[in-house]
C-alpha positions as a LaTeX table, in Angstrom:
\begin{tabular}{lrrr}
\hline
Residue & $x$ (\AA) & $y$ (\AA) & $z$ (\AA) \\
\hline
Unk1 & 123.50 & 84.35 & 129.63 \\
Unk2 & 119.98 & 83.80 & 130.26 \\
Unk3 & 116.54 & 85.19 & 128.53 \\
Unk4 & 113.36 & 85.34 & 129.43 \\
Unk5 & 110.77 & 85.23 & 126.32 \\
Unk6 & 106.77 & 85.92 & 126.53 \\
Unk7 & 105.88 & 83.12 & 125.09 \\
Unk8 & 103.02 & 84.50 & 122.49 \\
Unk9 & 105.87 & 85.90 & 120.59 \\
Unk10 & 105.92 & 83.79 & 117.61 \\
Unk11 & 108.37 & 82.48 & 115.36 \\
Unk12 & 111.18 & 82.67 & 118.47 \\
Unk13 & 111.54 & 79.06 & 119.76 \\
Unk14 & 114.90 & 77.61 & 118.77 \\
Unk15 & 116.68 & 80.97 & 117.81 \\
Unk16 & 118.24 & 82.01 & 120.86 \\
Unk17 & 118.82 & 78.55 & 122.45 \\
Unk18 & 122.67 & 78.05 & 120.26 \\
Unk19 & 123.76 & 81.29 & 122.26 \\
Unk20 & 121.80 & 81.67 & 125.54 \\
Unk21 & 119.33 & 79.83 & 128.32 \\
Unk22 & 115.79 & 80.64 & 127.08 \\
Unk23 & 112.72 & 80.45 & 129.69 \\
Unk24 & 109.41 & 81.35 & 128.02 \\
Unk25 & 106.35 & 82.62 & 130.55 \\
Unk26 & 103.29 & 84.14 & 129.10 \\
Unk27 & 103.62 & 88.04 & 129.44 \\
Unk28 & 101.60 & 88.33 & 132.60 \\
Unk29 & 103.47 & 85.69 & 134.72 \\
Unk30 & 106.93 & 87.69 & 133.74 \\
Unk31 & 107.47 & 88.66 & 137.36 \\
Unk32 & 109.99 & 90.05 & 139.52 \\
Unk33 & 111.12 & 86.16 & 141.01 \\
Unk34 & 111.34 & 85.44 & 137.33 \\
Unk35 & 113.12 & 88.33 & 135.91 \\
Unk36 & 116.11 & 88.13 & 138.97 \\
Unk37 & 118.62 & 86.31 & 137.37 \\
Unk38 & 117.72 & 86.90 & 133.33 \\
Unk39 & 120.29 & 89.16 & 131.59 \\
Unk40 & 117.63 & 89.74 & 128.92 \\
Unk41 & 113.69 & 90.04 & 128.20 \\
Unk42 & 111.66 & 89.51 & 125.14 \\
Unk43 & 108.56 & 91.38 & 126.22 \\
Unk44 & 105.32 & 92.44 & 124.53 \\
Unk45 & 102.35 & 94.87 & 125.66 \\
Unk46 & 101.39 & 92.53 & 128.69 \\
Unk47 & 104.78 & 92.91 & 130.71 \\
Unk48 & 105.51 & 96.37 & 132.56 \\
Unk49 & 108.64 & 97.12 & 132.91 \\
Unk50 & 109.31 & 99.34 & 135.60 \\
Unk51 & 111.04 & 99.74 & 139.34 \\
Unk52 & 108.95 & 96.87 & 140.57 \\
Unk53 & 109.75 & 94.44 & 137.87 \\
Unk54 & 113.45 & 94.96 & 137.37 \\
Unk55 & 114.94 & 96.57 & 140.81 \\
Unk56 & 117.43 & 94.03 & 141.75 \\
Unk57 & 117.71 & 92.20 & 138.78 \\
Unk58 & 120.44 & 91.54 & 136.41 \\
Unk59 & 118.64 & 92.44 & 132.90 \\
Unk60 & 120.61 & 94.69 & 130.91 \\
Unk61 & 118.72 & 94.46 & 127.85 \\
Unk62 & 114.97 & 94.43 & 126.85 \\
Unk63 & 113.64 & 94.26 & 123.25 \\
Unk64 & 109.93 & 94.69 & 122.99 \\
Unk65 & 107.89 & 92.93 & 119.90 \\
Unk66 & 106.10 & 95.66 & 119.94 \\
Unk67 & 105.90 & 99.36 & 118.13 \\
Unk68 & 105.06 & 101.11 & 121.32 \\
Unk69 & 106.89 & 101.19 & 124.64 \\
Unk70 & 104.35 & 102.84 & 126.91 \\
Unk71 & 104.57 & 99.58 & 128.95 \\
Unk72 & 108.47 & 100.53 & 129.86 \\
Unk73 & 109.59 & 103.23 & 132.31 \\
Unk74 & 112.32 & 104.04 & 129.71 \\
Unk75 & 113.53 & 106.59 & 132.37 \\
Unk76 & 114.27 & 104.22 & 135.47 \\
Unk77 & 115.75 & 101.88 & 132.38 \\
Unk78 & 118.09 & 104.14 & 131.42 \\
Unk79 & 119.06 & 105.07 & 135.02 \\
Unk80 & 120.09 & 102.00 & 135.79 \\
Unk81 & 122.00 & 101.15 & 132.52 \\
Unk82 & 119.01 & 99.05 & 131.24 \\
Unk83 & 118.91 & 99.38 & 127.14 \\
Unk84 & 115.56 & 99.28 & 125.76 \\
Unk85 & 114.65 & 98.27 & 121.82 \\
Unk86 & 111.18 & 98.68 & 120.23 \\
Unk87 & 110.01 & 96.94 & 116.87 \\
Unk88 & 109.03 & 100.42 & 115.89 \\
Unk89 & 107.18 & 100.21 & 112.12 \\
Unk90 & 107.12 & 96.64 & 111.93 \\
Unk91 & 103.11 & 95.81 & 111.60 \\
Unk92 & 102.57 & 99.06 & 109.88 \\
Unk93 & 101.01 & 97.24 & 106.71 \\
Unk94 & 98.43 & 94.75 & 108.85 \\
Unk95 & 97.70 & 97.77 & 110.59 \\
Unk96 & 96.58 & 99.21 & 107.03 \\
Unk97 & 94.94 & 96.20 & 105.95 \\
Unk98 & 92.77 & 96.33 & 109.55 \\
Unk99 & 91.93 & 99.85 & 108.55 \\
Unk100 & 91.41 & 99.19 & 104.99 \\
Unk101 & 88.56 & 96.14 & 106.10 \\
Unk102 & 87.15 & 98.73 & 108.42 \\
Unk103 & 86.56 & 101.51 & 105.59 \\
Unk104 & 84.83 & 98.88 & 103.38 \\
Unk105 & 82.89 & 97.32 & 105.90 \\
Unk106 & 81.21 & 101.18 & 106.84 \\
Unk107 & 81.41 & 102.02 & 103.01 \\
Unk108 & 78.79 & 98.89 & 102.46 \\
Unk109 & 76.40 & 99.47 & 105.73 \\
Unk110 & 76.52 & 103.19 & 105.32 \\
Unk111 & 76.11 & 103.31 & 101.29 \\
Unk112 & 78.95 & 105.57 & 100.88 \\
Unk113 & 82.24 & 105.86 & 98.39 \\
Unk114 & 85.52 & 107.51 & 99.11 \\
Unk115 & 84.90 & 110.69 & 97.13 \\
Unk116 & 81.98 & 111.26 & 99.48 \\
Unk117 & 84.54 & 111.14 & 102.66 \\
Unk118 & 86.74 & 113.25 & 104.16 \\
Unk119 & 89.31 & 110.90 & 106.43 \\
Unk120 & 91.66 & 112.48 & 109.00 \\
Unk121 & 94.44 & 110.53 & 110.44 \\
Unk122 & 95.98 & 111.68 & 113.55 \\
Unk123 & 99.49 & 110.81 & 113.63 \\
Unk124 & 101.41 & 110.70 & 110.68 \\
Unk125 & 104.30 & 108.20 & 111.46 \\
Unk126 & 104.78 & 104.78 & 110.06 \\
Unk127 & 101.15 & 103.65 & 110.25 \\
Unk128 & 99.60 & 106.67 & 109.51 \\
Unk129 & 101.92 & 107.82 & 106.74 \\
Unk130 & 100.40 & 104.38 & 104.58 \\
Unk131 & 97.40 & 104.88 & 105.69 \\
Unk132 & 96.87 & 108.48 & 104.33 \\
Unk133 & 98.73 & 107.15 & 101.19 \\
Unk134 & 96.66 & 104.57 & 100.36 \\
Unk135 & 93.36 & 106.36 & 101.27 \\
Unk136 & 94.36 & 109.40 & 99.43 \\
Unk137 & 94.90 & 106.62 & 96.50 \\
Unk138 & 91.03 & 105.16 & 96.86 \\
Unk139 & 89.58 & 108.51 & 96.56 \\
Unk140 & 89.45 & 109.87 & 100.00 \\
Unk141 & 89.84 & 113.53 & 100.47 \\
Unk142 & 92.58 & 112.93 & 103.67 \\
Unk143 & 93.62 & 115.78 & 106.25 \\
Unk144 & 96.29 & 115.10 & 108.34 \\
Unk145 & 97.33 & 115.97 & 111.92 \\
Unk146 & 100.93 & 115.45 & 113.52 \\
Unk147 & 102.25 & 118.26 & 115.82 \\
Unk148 & 105.67 & 116.91 & 116.29 \\
Unk149 & 106.27 & 116.14 & 113.07 \\
Unk150 & 104.83 & 120.02 & 112.09 \\
Unk151 & 107.03 & 121.71 & 114.51 \\
Unk152 & 109.80 & 119.52 & 113.39 \\
Unk153 & 109.27 & 119.01 & 109.41 \\
Unk154 & 107.00 & 121.77 & 108.49 \\
Unk155 & 105.29 & 119.71 & 106.09 \\
Unk156 & 101.88 & 121.74 & 106.35 \\
Unk157 & 99.85 & 118.97 & 108.45 \\
Unk158 & 97.10 & 121.13 & 109.82 \\
Unk159 & 95.99 & 121.59 & 113.70 \\
Unk160 & 94.00 & 118.86 & 115.51 \\
Unk161 & 91.30 & 121.21 & 115.82 \\
Unk162 & 91.06 & 121.73 & 112.04 \\
Unk163 & 90.95 & 118.24 & 111.08 \\
Unk164 & 88.30 & 117.05 & 113.70 \\
Unk165 & 85.98 & 120.26 & 112.10 \\
Unk166 & 86.27 & 118.73 & 108.65 \\
Unk167 & 86.93 & 115.18 & 108.86 \\
Unk168 & 84.00 & 112.74 & 108.47 \\
Unk169 & 85.95 & 109.84 & 109.84 \\
Unk170 & 89.19 & 109.91 & 112.46 \\
Unk171 & 91.85 & 107.44 & 112.67 \\
Unk172 & 94.43 & 107.91 & 115.52 \\
Unk173 & 97.98 & 106.71 & 115.31 \\
Unk174 & 99.62 & 108.19 & 117.78 \\
Unk175 & 101.92 & 106.52 & 120.52 \\
Unk176 & 100.92 & 106.89 & 124.17 \\
Unk177 & 102.39 & 109.28 & 126.15 \\
Unk178 & 101.63 & 112.45 & 128.46 \\
Unk179 & 100.26 & 114.30 & 125.60 \\
Unk180 & 97.82 & 112.00 & 123.81 \\
Unk181 & 96.67 & 110.18 & 127.14 \\
Unk182 & 92.87 & 110.88 & 126.76 \\
Unk183 & 93.42 & 112.85 & 123.71 \\
Unk184 & 89.86 & 112.17 & 122.26 \\
Unk185 & 87.97 & 113.44 & 125.77 \\
Unk186 & 84.93 & 115.32 & 126.52 \\
Unk187 & 85.98 & 118.75 & 125.32 \\
Unk188 & 87.34 & 117.10 & 121.86 \\
Unk189 & 84.53 & 115.37 & 121.47 \\
Unk190 & 82.11 & 118.32 & 121.96 \\
Unk191 & 83.96 & 119.74 & 119.37 \\
Unk192 & 83.23 & 117.54 & 116.57 \\
Unk193 & 80.36 & 116.99 & 114.60 \\
Unk194 & 77.79 & 114.31 & 115.78 \\
Unk195 & 78.32 & 112.11 & 112.93 \\
Unk196 & 81.78 & 112.21 & 113.16 \\
Unk197 & 82.74 & 108.34 & 112.98 \\
Unk198 & 86.15 & 107.54 & 115.44 \\
Unk199 & 88.35 & 105.00 & 114.74 \\
Unk200 & 91.21 & 104.15 & 117.01 \\
Unk201 & 94.00 & 101.35 & 116.53 \\
Unk202 & 96.71 & 102.97 & 118.51 \\
Unk203 & 96.38 & 102.88 & 122.23 \\
Unk204 & 93.23 & 102.38 & 123.98 \\
Unk205 & 94.35 & 105.13 & 126.78 \\
Unk206 & 94.18 & 107.69 & 124.17 \\
Unk207 & 90.62 & 107.90 & 124.39 \\
Unk208 & 88.60 & 108.06 & 127.60 \\
Unk209 & 86.07 & 105.85 & 128.00 \\
Unk210 & 83.40 & 107.24 & 130.04 \\
Unk211 & 83.88 & 110.68 & 127.39 \\
Unk212 & 83.13 & 108.68 & 124.51 \\
Unk213 & 80.26 & 107.01 & 125.68 \\
Unk214 & 78.29 & 110.10 & 127.28 \\
Unk215 & 78.99 & 111.75 & 123.94 \\
Unk216 & 77.44 & 108.89 & 121.79 \\
Unk217 & 80.00 & 108.96 & 118.52 \\
Unk218 & 80.06 & 106.13 & 116.23 \\
Unk219 & 83.41 & 104.61 & 116.80 \\
Unk220 & 85.03 & 101.64 & 115.64 \\
Unk221 & 88.19 & 100.03 & 118.00 \\
Unk222 & 90.23 & 97.52 & 118.36 \\
Unk223 & 92.04 & 98.77 & 121.20 \\
Unk224 & 90.71 & 99.55 & 124.76 \\
Unk225 & 91.31 & 101.26 & 128.16 \\
Unk226 & 92.06 & 98.45 & 131.03 \\
Unk227 & 92.23 & 95.54 & 128.62 \\
Unk228 & 91.44 & 92.84 & 128.85 \\
Unk229 & 88.94 & 93.92 & 131.03 \\
Unk230 & 86.96 & 96.15 & 128.16 \\
Unk231 & 83.79 & 98.16 & 128.98 \\
Unk232 & 81.38 & 95.94 & 128.03 \\
Unk233 & 78.86 & 98.91 & 127.15 \\
Unk234 & 81.19 & 100.74 & 124.57 \\
Unk235 & 81.59 & 97.34 & 123.43 \\
Unk236 & 78.44 & 97.03 & 122.42 \\
Unk237 & 78.18 & 100.44 & 121.00 \\
Unk238 & 81.07 & 100.12 & 118.46 \\
Unk239 & 80.02 & 99.52 & 115.14 \\
Unk240 & 83.11 & 97.00 & 114.37 \\
Unk241 & 85.13 & 95.67 & 117.83 \\
Unk242 & 88.41 & 93.39 & 117.36 \\
Unk243 & 90.69 & 92.43 & 120.41 \\
Unk244 & 93.91 & 94.51 & 119.57 \\
Unk245 & 94.75 & 92.56 & 116.49 \\
Unk246 & 94.83 & 95.48 & 113.75 \\
Unk247 & 98.85 & 94.58 & 113.36 \\
Unk248 & 98.12 & 91.19 & 113.86 \\
Unk249 & 99.32 & 90.06 & 110.28 \\
Unk250 & 102.01 & 87.27 & 109.60 \\
Unk251 & 104.39 & 89.67 & 108.19 \\
Unk252 & 103.78 & 92.17 & 110.91 \\
Unk253 & 104.69 & 89.69 & 113.67 \\
Unk254 & 107.58 & 88.17 & 111.48 \\
Unk255 & 108.96 & 91.36 & 111.49 \\
Unk256 & 108.33 & 92.11 & 115.38 \\
Unk257 & 110.53 & 88.90 & 116.11 \\
Unk258 & 113.01 & 89.52 & 113.56 \\
Unk259 & 113.79 & 93.09 & 114.87 \\
Unk260 & 113.76 & 91.90 & 118.31 \\
Unk261 & 116.48 & 88.75 & 117.41 \\
Unk262 & 118.67 & 91.63 & 115.65 \\
Unk263 & 118.65 & 93.61 & 118.74 \\
Unk264 & 119.65 & 91.30 & 121.36 \\
Unk265 & 122.25 & 89.55 & 118.89 \\
Unk266 & 123.69 & 93.14 & 118.36 \\
Unk267 & 123.71 & 93.68 & 121.90 \\
Unk268 & 125.81 & 90.50 & 122.81 \\
Unk269 & 127.20 & 89.91 & 119.83 \\
Unk270 & 126.03 & 86.96 & 118.20 \\
Unk271 & 125.86 & 86.04 & 114.36 \\
Unk272 & 122.44 & 86.70 & 113.74 \\
Unk273 & 122.23 & 89.69 & 111.32 \\
Unk274 & 119.89 & 89.41 & 108.68 \\
Unk275 & 117.86 & 86.58 & 110.50 \\
Unk276 & 114.05 & 86.38 & 109.11 \\
Unk277 & 111.33 & 83.50 & 109.94 \\
Unk278 & 111.98 & 80.88 & 107.04 \\
Unk279 & 108.57 & 80.07 & 106.95 \\
Unk280 & 107.11 & 83.29 & 106.33 \\
Unk281 & 106.80 & 85.11 & 102.90 \\
Unk282 & 108.20 & 88.81 & 103.60 \\
Unk283 & 106.01 & 91.79 & 102.32 \\
Unk284 & 105.71 & 92.64 & 98.73 \\
Unk285 & 103.90 & 96.29 & 98.89 \\
Unk286 & 102.19 & 97.26 & 95.90 \\
Unk287 & 99.20 & 99.37 & 94.92 \\
Unk288 & 95.72 & 98.49 & 95.44 \\
Unk289 & 92.18 & 99.78 & 93.98 \\
Unk290 & 89.04 & 100.71 & 95.94 \\
Unk291 & 87.22 & 98.28 & 93.99 \\
Unk292 & 89.92 & 95.31 & 93.93 \\
Unk293 & 90.09 & 96.35 & 97.81 \\
Unk294 & 86.51 & 95.89 & 97.88 \\
Unk295 & 86.45 & 92.60 & 95.88 \\
Unk296 & 89.57 & 91.06 & 97.98 \\
Unk297 & 89.30 & 92.48 & 101.78 \\
Unk298 & 86.77 & 89.74 & 102.74 \\
Unk299 & 89.21 & 86.56 & 101.82 \\
Unk300 & 91.98 & 87.83 & 103.83 \\
Unk301 & 90.00 & 89.71 & 106.87 \\
Unk302 & 86.43 & 88.77 & 108.10 \\
Unk303 & 86.49 & 91.57 & 110.52 \\
Unk304 & 82.52 & 91.43 & 110.55 \\
Unk305 & 82.94 & 87.90 & 111.93 \\
Unk306 & 85.73 & 88.91 & 114.06 \\
Unk307 & 83.34 & 92.02 & 115.83 \\
Unk308 & 80.61 & 89.38 & 116.51 \\
Unk309 & 82.75 & 87.08 & 117.98 \\
Unk310 & 83.92 & 89.77 & 120.60 \\
Unk311 & 80.78 & 90.82 & 120.88 \\
Unk312 & 78.73 & 87.50 & 121.77 \\
Unk313 & 82.27 & 86.24 & 124.11 \\
Unk314 & 84.33 & 89.52 & 125.51 \\
Unk315 & 85.43 & 87.46 & 128.36 \\
Unk316 & 87.81 & 85.97 & 126.31 \\
Unk317 & 89.18 & 89.11 & 124.72 \\
Unk318 & 92.70 & 87.88 & 125.67 \\
Unk319 & 92.10 & 84.51 & 124.48 \\
Unk320 & 91.11 & 85.66 & 120.87 \\
Unk321 & 94.17 & 88.08 & 120.97 \\
Unk322 & 96.45 & 85.27 & 122.27 \\
Unk323 & 95.06 & 82.31 & 120.04 \\
Unk324 & 94.44 & 84.87 & 116.82 \\
Unk325 & 95.40 & 83.02 & 113.38 \\
Unk326 & 97.48 & 85.87 & 111.54 \\
Unk327 & 96.32 & 87.00 & 108.22 \\
Unk328 & 98.85 & 87.68 & 105.70 \\
Unk329 & 99.34 & 90.99 & 104.08 \\
Unk330 & 98.61 & 90.90 & 100.30 \\
Unk331 & 99.41 & 94.37 & 99.42 \\
\hline
\end{tabular}
């Protein structure tokens, strides 16, 4: 039994070794030769799992320590008997706290209070629902848009066009698929008031870089098209910019690893149910007021410093991401 693992996934070394031969590689070094004799993969977004990588291998199980699966050709895997498991929901509170840091920093720079602003939440899943709930408690007027959920559940969510028309800030929390690729395009951007600020921590390809540049809309970005070769013009123009680390909380990473371990153990019948990294304190969710948030968020996440570092050294995008010191979740 052999498992190939992205070496940037934390808390994992030593956990699976009693049951399998484990090989740790950087995500971009996992290629067809490396996977040929592997039975399972534990990966991140940097490993594209498709026919080119997997054809002719003995891989039958893939766990991705990420909430998304746009880097996996799930149809090809299903057709070839390869089970795929994601860590859905693992980093929702990490992203929530990144959004909180963004909102506090923008409010200080621009001189507003939550009651002054309407926040549009596009995608109301694990992350978006948390953002919407906390933002409403902080005093924002919150408008939600999630067409697939609205079609299934009839929750009263607004259309994308209606949210875009009313919101001062738009935050995107959608998966990446055919319906959301370049969701933010020239047509969409032209429908917005010119002062609308866009916040994207979902996937870079949700936003058409060229269209956003041409529009002149203010933006805050954690995710980018063509990572790690990001557009330097968009980086320069972003109000705040981070290297795809919105969900990089200590607990979020621990959750992702624990979910991957649980999935692999379940698939192969190993006695690891309930395993969680012993060195990490699990999340302890609680309400937090806007004033307490403003007083404390900088102690946990200095987003201004992170943004300055990326803007000065964009060539270190991948190193900044891989070496990021995971921040603790405190609400």
